[in-house]
C-alpha positions in Angstrom: 9.0 13.4 14.0 7.4 15.4 11.2 10.3 14.5 8.8 10.2 10.8 9.8 6.5 10.8 9.1 7.0 12.4 5.7 9.6 9.9 4.8 7.4 7.0 5.9 4.5 8.4 3.9 6.7 8.7 0.8 8.0 5.1 1.2 4.4 3.9 1.8 3.1 5.7 -1.3 5.9 4.2 -3.4 5.3 0.7 -1.9 1.5 0.9 -2.4 2.0 1.9 -6.1 4.5 -0.9 -6.6 2.3 -3.5 -4.8 -0.8 -2.4 -6.9 1.1 -2.9 -10.1 2.4 -6.3 -9.0 -1.1 -7.3 -7.9 -2.6 -6.2 -11.2 0.0 -8.2 -13.2 -0.5 -11.3 -11.1 -4.3 -11.1 -11.6 -3.9 -10.9 -15.4 -1.5 -13.8 -15.5 -3.6 -15.9 -13.1 -6.9 -15.5 -15.0 -6.6 -18.2 -17.7 -3.0 -18.7 -18.5 -1.9 -21.0 -15.7 -2.6 -24.6 -15.0 -4.9 -25.3 -12.1 -2.2 -26.0 -9.5 -0.3 -22.8 -10.2 -3.5 -20.8 -10.5 -4.4 -21.8 -7.0 -0.9 -20.9 -5.7 -1.2 -17.5 -7.5 -4.6 -17.0 -6.0 -3.1 -17.5 -2.5 -0.3 -15.1 -3.3 -2.8 -12.6 -4.6 -4.8 -12.8 -1.4 -1.7 -12.3 0.7 -0.6 -9.3 -1.4 -4.1 -7.9 -1.1 -4.0 -8.1 2.6 -0.5 -6.5 2.7 -1.8 -3.7 0.4 -4.8 -3.0 2.7 -2.5 -2.8 5.7 -0.2 -0.4 3.9 -3.2 1.8 2.8 -4.5 1.9 6.4 -1.2 3.0 7.7 -0.8 5.6 4.9 -4.3 6.9 5.8 -3.5 7.1 9.5 -0.3 9.1 8.7 -2.3 11.5 6.5 -4.9 11.9 9.3 -2.1 12.7 11.8 -0.6 15.3 9.5 -4.0 16.9 8.9 -4.7 17.1 12.6 -1.4 18.7 13.3 -1.9 21.2 10.6 -5.4 22.1 11.9 -3.9 22.6 15.4 -1.3 25.0 13.9 1.5 22.6 14.6 2.9 22.7 11.0 6.6 23.5 11.2 7.5 23.3 7.5 5.6 26.4 6.4 
């Protein structure tokens, strides 16, 4: 279970970084460079991506908390 959690954390960290970059790029493009209709569509996509990012960050935080709790209990097996 420890290894699967570590793998999940690594994938989440990578996904969070990728989603943050995409979100940043979309925000830049959306600011003034798009017609109103596309700007509204991009705003909707940005909102969806923001919500997905928040969920990923919460899951990442929970995995970190689980790992810290196990380490504090002395249940760390990879030392």
